[in-house]
FIZAKE-837421 format. One line per 10 residues: number of its first residue (from 1); their letters; for each residue x, y, z negated of C-alpha. Coordinates in steps of 0.1 Angstrom, whole numbers, plus 5000, padded with zeros to 4 digits. Example, Ala and Ser with C-alpha at 12.3 -4.5 7.8 and 13.67 -1.06 7.14 Angstrom:
BEGIN
1 = AS = 5123,4955,4922  5137,4989,4929
REM end
This chain:
BEGIN
1 = MNTKVQIAGV = 5764,3414,7336  5797,3403,7324  5797,3366,7315  5835,3362,7312  5850,3336,7287  5885,3327,7274  5897,3292,7273  5935,3293,7257  5941,3327,7270  5930,3319,7306
11 = ELKNPVMTAS = 5899,3342,7315  5871,3326,7332  5849,3350,7354  5816,3330,7339  5815,3298,7316  5805,3273,7343  5831,3246,7354  5828,3214,7372  5830,3180,7354  5859,3158,7365
21 = GTFGSGMEYS = 5850,3130,7388  5816,3145,7401  5830,3174,7424  5863,3158,7441  5887,3188,7443  5863,3211,7454  5866,3204,7493  5838,3182,7496  5813,3207,7479  5829,3238,7496
31 = EFVDLNKLGA = 5804,3236,7525  5774,3239,7499  5790,3261,7469  5809,3293,7471  5839,3280,7450  5847,3319,7443  5816,3320,7421  5827,3294,7398  5844,3299,7364  5868,3269,7372
41 = VVTKGVANVP = 5870,3238,7394  5880,3208,7375  5896,3182,7397  5889,3146,7398  5915,3125,7375  5951,3123,7389  5977,3097,7380  6013,3093,7385  6006,3065,7411  5976,3061,7433
51 = WEGNPTPRVA = 5949,3038,7418  5925,3016,7437  5898,3016,7410  5876,2988,7400  5859,2964,7423  5824,2971,7437  5795,2976,7431  5807,3003,7406  5777,3026,7407  5741,3019,7393
61 = EVYGGMLNAI = 5711,3044,7390  5693,3039,7357  5664,3058,7337  5676,3096,7332  5711,3093,7347  5734,3067,7365  5761,3045,7355  5795,3043,7370  5826,3019,7369  5849,3038,7395
71 = GLQNPGIDVF = 5880,3032,7376  5897,3066,7382  5904,3059,7419  5927,3086,7430  5956,3091,7454  5983,3098,7429  5999,3131,7419  6023,3134,7451  5992,3132,7474  5973,3156,7450
81 = MERDIPFLEK = 6000,3180,7451  6004,3181,7487  5967,3183,7499  5944,3193,7469  5963,3221,7453  5970,3240,7484  5932,3239,7494  5922,3255,7458  5947,3280,7458  5927,3298,7485
91 = YDTKIVVNVC = 5897,3303,7462  5895,3332,7434  5886,3306,7409  5905,3289,7380  5922,3255,7387  5918,3227,7360  5936,3196,7367  5921,3165,7350  5950,3140,7342  5949,3102,7334
101 = GKTVEDYLEV = 5974,3073,7329  5980,3041,7313  6008,3050,7292  6020,3080,7274  6047,3081,7300  6023,3081,7328  6007,3112,7314  6040,3129,7307  6052,3124,7345  6019,3138,7360
111 = VEKLGDSPAH = 6021,3168,7335  6056,3175,7343  6051,3174,7380  6022,3200,7374  6044,3223,7355  6053,3248,7382  6020,3242,7402  5991,3270,7403  5971,3249,7380  5959,3272,7350
121 = LLEINVSCPN = 5950,3246,7327  5953,3208,7322  5926,3187,7311  5937,3153,7296  5915,3122,7299  5920,3103,7269  5892,3077,7274  5919,3055,7296  5928,3022,7282  5962,3023,7264
131 = VKEGAIAFGQ = 5979,2992,7280  6005,2991,7252  5980,2989,7227  5957,2963,7237  5938,2983,7261  5921,3006,7234  5916,3039,7248  5938,3066,7236  5907,3086,7224  5893,3061,7203
141 = KADYLYDITS = 5917,3063,7173  5928,3094,7157  5964,3085,7155  5967,3076,7190  5949,3109,7200  5973,3127,7177  6003,3113,7192  5992,3114,7231  5983,3153,7222  6015,3160,7207
151 = AIKKKAKQPI = 6035,3145,7231  6018,3163,7261  6020,3197,7241  6057,3197,7239  6061,3189,7278  6031,3210,7294  6037,3243,7307  6001,3249,7309  5973,3251,7281  5960,3214,7275
161 = IMKLSPNVTD = 5925,3205,7270  5919,3172,7256  5889,3154,7268  5874,3133,7240  5853,3102,7243  5817,3099,7226  5821,3064,7220  5837,3070,7184  5825,3068,7147  5833,3104,7138
171 = IGEMAKAAEA = 5837,3131,7168  5847,3158,7141  5878,3137,7128  5889,3131,7166  5884,3171,7171  5906,3176,7141  5933,3155,7154  5936,3170,7187  5937,3204,7169  5965,3194,7146
181 = AGADAISLIN = 5985,3180,7175  5986,3213,7193  5955,3210,7217  5947,3244,7230  5911,3233,7237  5889,3201,7236  5860,3192,7262  5832,3167,7253  5816,3144,7258  5829,3120,7285
191 = TLTGMKIDIH = 5804,3092,7294  5787,3068,7270  5794,3030,7276  5764,3013,7289  5754,2982,7311  5727,2969,7333  5716,2936,7342  5695,2926,7374  5670,2902,7357  5660,2888,7392
201 = KRKFVLANKT = 5695,2879,7401  5705,2874,7366  5739,2891,7370  5755,2923,7359  5747,2953,7383  5784,2965,7379  5814,2943,7390  5830,2957,7359  5798,2949,7337  5800,2981,7318
211 = GGLSGPAIKP = 5803,3016,7330  5801,3052,7319  5766,3066,7314  5759,3100,7326  5730,3123,7335  5703,3141,7314  5697,3110,7292  5731,3118,7274  5723,3156,7267  5709,3154,7233
221 = VAVRMVYQAA = 5740,3132,7220  5763,3156,7237  5748,3186,7223  5750,3169,7190  5785,3159,7193  5796,3196,7207  5779,3208,7174  5797,3186,7151  5830,3194,7169  5824,3232,7167
231 = QAVKIPIIGM = 5821,3228,7130  5851,3210,7126  5877,3228,7147  5883,3265,7158  5900,3259,7192  5875,3264,7222  5851,3237,7231  5839,3229,7268  5804,3211,7264  5793,3188,7291
241 = GGIANGEDAI = 5771,3158,7291  5734,3158,7311  5735,3194,7320  5707,3199,7346  5699,3238,7346  5707,3271,7331  5688,3264,7297  5709,3231,7292  5740,3251,7296  5728,3280,7272
251 = EFLMAGATAV = 5718,3252,7247  5756,3239,7247  5768,3274,7242  5743,3279,7213  5757,3246,7200  5791,3261,7197  5807,3256,7233  5827,3284,7248  5821,3271,7284  5801,3242,7300
261 = AVGAMNFINP = 5809,3215,7327  5784,3203,7351  5787,3167,7362  5760,3142,7374  5738,3168,7386  5762,3177,7415  5752,3143,7431  5714,3152,7430  5717,3191,7440  5750,3204,7454
271 = YITEEIIAEI = 5739,3239,7446  5734,3233,7409  5765,3252,7397  5757,3284,7414  5721,3282,7402  5733,3277,7367  5756,3308,7368  5728,3326,7378  5704,3313,7353  5730,3319,7325
281 = EAWVTENNPK = 5734,3356,7338  5699,3364,7340  5690,3350,7306  5719,3368,7290  5707,3401,7306  5671,3396,7295  5680,3382,7261  5710,3399,7247  5699,3428,7226  5736,3443,7222
291 = YANRIIKQLK = 5734,3449,7259  5701,3467,7260  5706,3487,7226  5738,3500,7238  5722,3516,7269  5694,3527,7247  5717,3543,7222  5735,3561,7249  5705,3574,7265  5691,3584,7232
301 = SFKKTNGLDD = 5722,3605,7228  5721,3618,7262  5684,3631,7254  5693,3649,7223  5725,3666,7237  5709,3678,7268  5679,3688,7249  5656,3669,7269  5619,3669,7261  5594,3638,7258
311 = SFDPYKAAYS = 5591,3634,7296  5625,3616,7293  5621,3581,7279  5651,3564,7271  5636,3530,7269  5621,3532,7305  5655,3549,7317  5673,3518,7302  5651,3495,7321  5658,3513,7353
321 = SMPSHAAASP = 5697,3508,7344  5696,3470,7342  5707,3451,7372  5681,3443,7398  5689,3410,7403  5713,3384,7395  5747,3388,7410  5751,3348,7417  5715,3346,7435  5700,3379,7448
331 = AIQQMYINGH = 5667,3359,7451  5666,3360,7412  5653,3394,7409  5641,3416,7377  5605,3420,7370  5582,3433,7344  5555,3405,7339  5530,3403,7311  5546,3430,7290  5582,3417,7291
341 = FCYAFKFGIV = 5614,3419,7314  5625,3388,7331  5644,3376,7360  5625,3353,7384  5615,3343,7420  5582,3354,7433  5555,3343,7455  5519,3346,7462  5492,3320,7468  5457,3329,7487
351 = TNGLGIVRHI = 5430,3306,7478  5393,3304,7487  5366,3307,7461  5371,3273,7448  5407,3279,7442  5417,3258,7471  5453,3271,7485  5450,3286,7518  5484,3302,7523  5517,3307,7504
361 = SFYNKDFLES = 5540,3333,7509  5576,3334,7493  5589,3368,7486  5623,3366,7498  5646,3381,7523  5628,3362,7554  5595,3378,7541  5610,3413,7538  5628,3409,7573  5596,3399,7588
371 = HPEIIVGKKS = 5579,3430,7575  5600,3461,7581  5571,3480,7570  5578,3471,7534  5602,3498,7519  5617,3486,7488  5626,3518,7470  5647,3524,7439  5634,3510,7407  5611,3534,7390
381 = DSPDEDKSLA = 5616,3542,7352  5583,3526,7345  5578,3491,7340  5541,3493,7348  5545,3511,7379  5574,3487,7391  5549,3457,7387  5521,3473,7403  5540,3486,7434  5556,3453,7439
391 = DSKALVPTLK = 5522,3435,7439  5504,3459,7461  5532,3462,7486  5532,3423,7489  5494,3420,7493  5487,3434,7527  5517,3419,7545  5508,3384,7530  5471,3388,7541  5481,3402,7575
401 = DFFQKHPLIN = 5504,3367,7580  5473,3348,7567  5448,3361,7593  5473,3358,7621  5476,3322,7614  5439,3317,7608  5421,3341,7631  5388,3319,7626  5386,3327,7590  5366,3358,7585
411 = PKTFLGDAAF = 5360,3360,7545  5334,3384,7532  5343,3389,7496  5380,3396,7481  5387,3389,7444  5421,3401,7428  5434,3417,7395  5442,3451,7385  5476,3450,7401  5460,3456,7434
421 = DSIGIYKYLL = 5440,3487,7423  5453,3514,7449  5435,3534,7476  5457,3519,7504  5445,3482,7492  5409,3493,7494  5413,3509,7527  5428,3480,7542  5404,3453,7529  5373,3474,7537
431 = QETSFEKVYI = 5383,3492,7568  5407,3466,7586  5394,3431,7577  5361,3412,7575  5358,3418,7537  5326,3435,7528  5330,3435,7491  5361,3438,7471  5363,3428,7433  5393,3443,7419
441 = PLKNKLKIEG = 5392,3457,7380  5404,3495,7375  5439,3498,7362  5433,3534,7355  5403,3555,7350  5382,3569,7381  5386,3605,7390  5360,3618,7417  5367,3655,7423  5340,3680,7433
451 = IDYVVNDDGI = 5310,3669,7413  5290,3683,7384  5280,3651,7367  5300,3622,7347  5311,3589,7362  5316,3560,7338  5344,3535,7341  5325,3514,7365  5317,3543,7389  5282,3544,7379
461 = PCCPHDASLL = 5269,3584,7378  5257,3595,7345  5231,3623,7334  5247,3655,7337  5230,3663,7304  5235,3631,7285  5265,3611,7295  5252,3580,7278  5221,3575,7302  5233,3558,7334
471 = MKREGSKSHL = 5214,3568,7365  5194,3540,7382  5208,3525,7416  5183,3525,7444  5189,3509,7477  5190,3530,7509  5183,3520,7547  5211,3544,7557  5241,3526,7569  5278,3542,7576
481 = RSGLPTMKFV = 5297,3533,7607  5320,3511,7586  5291,3488,7577  5289,3497,7539  5254,3510,7527  5249,3546,7511  5244,3542,7475  5217,3562,7459  5212,3568,7425  5183,3583,7407
491 = CPKMKWEWDS = 5173,3600,7373  5171,3572,7344  5139,3589,7333  5122,3587,7365  5092,3565,7370  5073,3553,7401  5033,3565,7395  5003,3562,7416  4994,3594,7434  4955,3591,7437
501 = IAKKTKRVCH = 4951,3618,7461  4981,3607,7484  4971,3570,7479  5009,3562,7473  5032,3557,7448  5058,3586,7441  5087,3592,7418  5080,3614,7386  5108,3628,7363  5099,3627,7327
511 = CDTPCTASSC = 5129,3646,7315  5122,3673,7288  5157,3692,7301  5157,3685,7339  5188,3692,7359  5168,3699,7391  5135,3717,7399  5123,3687,7418  5095,3669,7403  5112,3636,7413
521 = GRMIYIYPEQ = 5143,3642,7393  5179,3642,7402  5193,3618,7430  5227,3615,7438  5242,3597,7471  5271,3580,7470  5293,3577,7504  5315,3548,7496  5338,3555,7524  5350,3587,7509
531 = NLRAYPGTIR = 5361,3566,7477  5364,3530,7482  5383,3528,7449  5352,3539,7429  5326,3518,7452  5345,3490,7469  5312,3477,7485  5296,3467,7452  5288,3484,7420  5312,3479,7391
541 = GTREWDSTYK = 5298,3467,7358  5267,3450,7370  5256,3414,7369  5265,3409,7402  5299,3421,7394  5305,3402,7365  5291,3367,7378  5312,3372,7409  5343,3380,7391  5339,3347,7372
551 = VRVNVEKSIN = 5349,3329,7401  5385,3340,7393  5385,3312,7370  5388,3286,7398  5417,3307,7408  5436,3306,7375  5427,3267,7374  5443,3264,7406  5475,3280,7394  5475,3257,7364
561 = HFKDSFCVAD = 5473,3228,7387  5503,3239,7406  5522,3245,7375  5514,3214,7356  5497,3186,7378  5521,3194,7407  5552,3202,7384  5562,3235,7398  5563,3249,7364  5596,3242,7342
571 = RKTQNEKTLH = 5615,3234,7376  5651,3218,7368  5665,3239,7397  5665,3274,7407  5676,3268,7443  5653,3291,7464  5651,3264,7491  5641,3237,7467  5616,3260,7452  5600,3268,7486
581 = ADLLLAGITQ = 5597,3231,7494  5583,3224,7461  5555,3249,7465  5547,3238,7500  5547,3202,7488  5522,3212,7461  5499,3230,7484  5499,3201,7507  5490,3179,7477  5463,3199,7467
591 = LITVMAADKL = 5445,3201,7504  5452,3161,7506  5432,3160,7474  5403,3179,7489  5400,3159,7520  5402,3125,7498  5376,3137,7475  5354,3147,7502  5357,3115,7523  5351,3097,7489
601 = HRHQYIRSLK = 5321,3119,7483  5336,3128,7447  5335,3166,7452  5338,3172,7414  5375,3161,7420  5386,3185,7446  5410,3202,7423  5415,3173,7402  5441,3148,7416  5448,3127,7385
611 = PLIA = 5409,3120,7378  5405,3115,7415  5432,3088,7416  5417,3072,7383
REM end
């Protein structure tokens, strides 16, 4: 999937950058993030001389984000050129140097020294106080912004990005001033000015009193300002402010940004930039109609040119041509779920009949390595086949892991959905485990060979002369070695009548057009072992089947509890390890709920954490 973007003629492999001041110069994060995958690394602000920054404390946590008053502490341009630039040169990513200063001359000195460096772009931080103009930030007045942009543009050898402050009355006016002065691009927003007071100590939390607010709390403001700027100018915009996941990034792109920069979330999740790249790529593949339509159009033309019949479906062929996973994260795989394509992680949960989790399998690389019997073949051209194959292949290894860990658990009844409707599944469940009855809905109609009667969708034999008449089930004392009873069905028009001569009841067939010469009527014996799919230890469509399968409601409720009560749904991270940990913690939470409800004799709340706490 091509997610390349261009900023002032500089091509980025994807639209995800780091926000200045949250990523160092990449050295600190290179242990966690493959810098080669990033669209660009934006360095911490660098000045013409070293800056010590503000006194401490200069960082404070607040609802929805953080306040910082670091004061642009940095080692100065000379150390930066000697230490940081050579490090970044080793990576296949674009280098964006953030420049700060207290006077126009300060900025120009840094820009001139960077002129022959490998830096691809310069980001000019105009939120710095202009000491010559009463410490008013360069970015808070349109004429100041115009003047400094114009001066830097004349000296800079690289394209310049003016980083705008949100602490202004009209962001559109500021964007226009930057564009008119020659800026190649703009980035916004910088932090919002905020304050926090410790009411117990009766003092400011930050030594500087005020600080810059960043984090998810500022995202709505940032999106609004990016949109307003995009309406005002034609130059590229780099959007930032509160981006916590791929959806947030896409929201900025829809508002008019060409690229995005991720800031405060780097402190919470050092893997966040890679995750967002993978999420954007997956979303674009799934939602870009031009991409899919182009492939479908080509395949339709191929079908017509080669005279292929209707067995060749361009739409299914297009599906098989789509990437199997996100390039930035192989764990995000393409799937066909509930009638549409998507890219997602996949895991399996085993519960008991009450919907209480007993086992969780995360279908990742480790799972496949521990089960070499699973052969992941080439994607089929049928979405339905790909979905069912994936589920059926995962079930048996999952249950084997479960029984190996819990040898004393010997369940008798299995409930599953139609995705497990395959011969191999039934054989494993009924012949290699303790299960005696398997409740799996049919995915396709039953087909039984070598018979002269009709079988309905539930596997019940019908009258050979009238398929609307179902034959009646009778028990049998005969048992097969598998432990499953032989199933006997008799003519629907057969009645038990008293034989006064023999002094006992006997079967009498009252059919006008009998299909057998026997006075008892037709009898059919079914041997479940010969067709476990048709007769999985129980009869489909019966009252027993319907009432038992309704137990699956508990399982669905359990899944919803995982999504909502335990917050597994709508995760703000797509990191595989974090998701795995969240799932395990959710399972542990549910088990603790069961134990607590039992001890408190409140069994009605075994699946209801919030009511139990209340």
